[in-house]
Each structure stands twice: as C-alpha cells, then as structure tokens.
C-alpha positions in Angstrom: 96.2 144.4 97.3 99.6 142.6 96.5 101.9 142.4 99.3 105.3 141.5 98.8 106.3 138.6 101.4 109.4 139.6 103.1 108.5 143.4 102.9 108.0 144.6 106.3 107.1 148.4 104.9 104.1 147.0 103.6 103.0 144.5 106.3 104.6 145.1 109.3 102.7 143.4 111.9 102.6 140.3 109.7 106.1 140.3 109.3 107.0 141.2 112.7 104.7 137.7 113.5 106.7 135.9 111.4 109.9 136.9 112.9 109.1 136.4 116.4 107.8 133.0 115.3 110.6 131.8 113.4 113.0 133.3 116.3 110.8 131.9 118.9 109.9 128.3 117.8 111.1 127.1 114.4 114.7 127.8 115.0 114.4 126.2 118.4 112.9 122.6 116.8 113.6 119.7 115.1 110.2 118.2 113.8 110.1 114.6 113.8 106.5 114.6 111.9 103.8 116.5 110.9 101.9 116.1 114.1 104.7 116.9 116.3 105.0 120.2 114.5 101.3 120.5 115.0 101.4 119.8 118.7 104.2 122.3 119.3 102.9 124.9 116.9 99.5 125.0 118.9 100.9 125.4 122.4 103.5 128.2 121.2 100.3 130.3 119.2 97.8 129.4 122.8 101.0 131.1 125.0 102.0 133.8 122.3 98.5 135.0 121.6 96.6 134.2 125.5 99.3 133.7 128.5 102.3 137.0 127.6 101.8 140.4 128.0 101.2 142.7 125.2 102.6 146.0 124.8 99.6 146.9 122.8 97.1 146.9 126.0 100.2 148.0 128.0 101.9 144.7 128.9 98.4 143.1 130.4 97.3 140.0 129.4 95.1 139.8 127.0 92.3 137.6 128.9 92.6 140.5 131.8 91.9 143.2 129.1 89.3 141.2 127.9 87.0 140.1 131.0 88.1 143.8 132.7 85.9 145.6 129.8 84.1 143.0 127.5 86.6 143.6 124.9 86.6 147.1 124.8 90.9 147.7 124.9 91.4 144.6 122.7 90.7 145.5 119.4 94.1 146.3 116.9 96.1 149.7 117.3 97.4 151.3 114.3 100.8 152.4 114.0 101.9 155.7 115.2 
C-alpha cells in the first residue's frame, strides 16, 4: 500500500508523530554534528515513549499501565 507523505488523512498516527517531533525537538535544536543529534533525539524518544502521559491509556504513563496489568492495555487503539 502506498501512502503519500504529508497526507494525514492516509496515516494520521505517523503524521501526528512527525508534527510533534518537529515541534518539540527539531525546530528547537541546532545540531552541530550527527552524534549530538543522535543523543538529543534518543533522549526525546525515551521521554515521548516512556515518561509522558498518553491519552490513549487514560493519561497514565505507559510503564504504569504495562506493569499494572501485564501490558494488556498497551495495544494500539483504532480511531473513532
């Protein structure tokens, strides 16, 4: 299946992630080299995935949900 880039109606999750990533990290940094970019992006990815509340799991931290019920509530949700 081909999905055009920049078309949120075809892949809203990826487009939402890219938008947040650009707003929260790329537009705020001036990377001097590739290693610096790797470290900064890795730190942000850990924060985004593990340390911030997610609306899809009732604004809990993913690690809280995973450890409370063995990860059963961590599966992706369909829109609507």
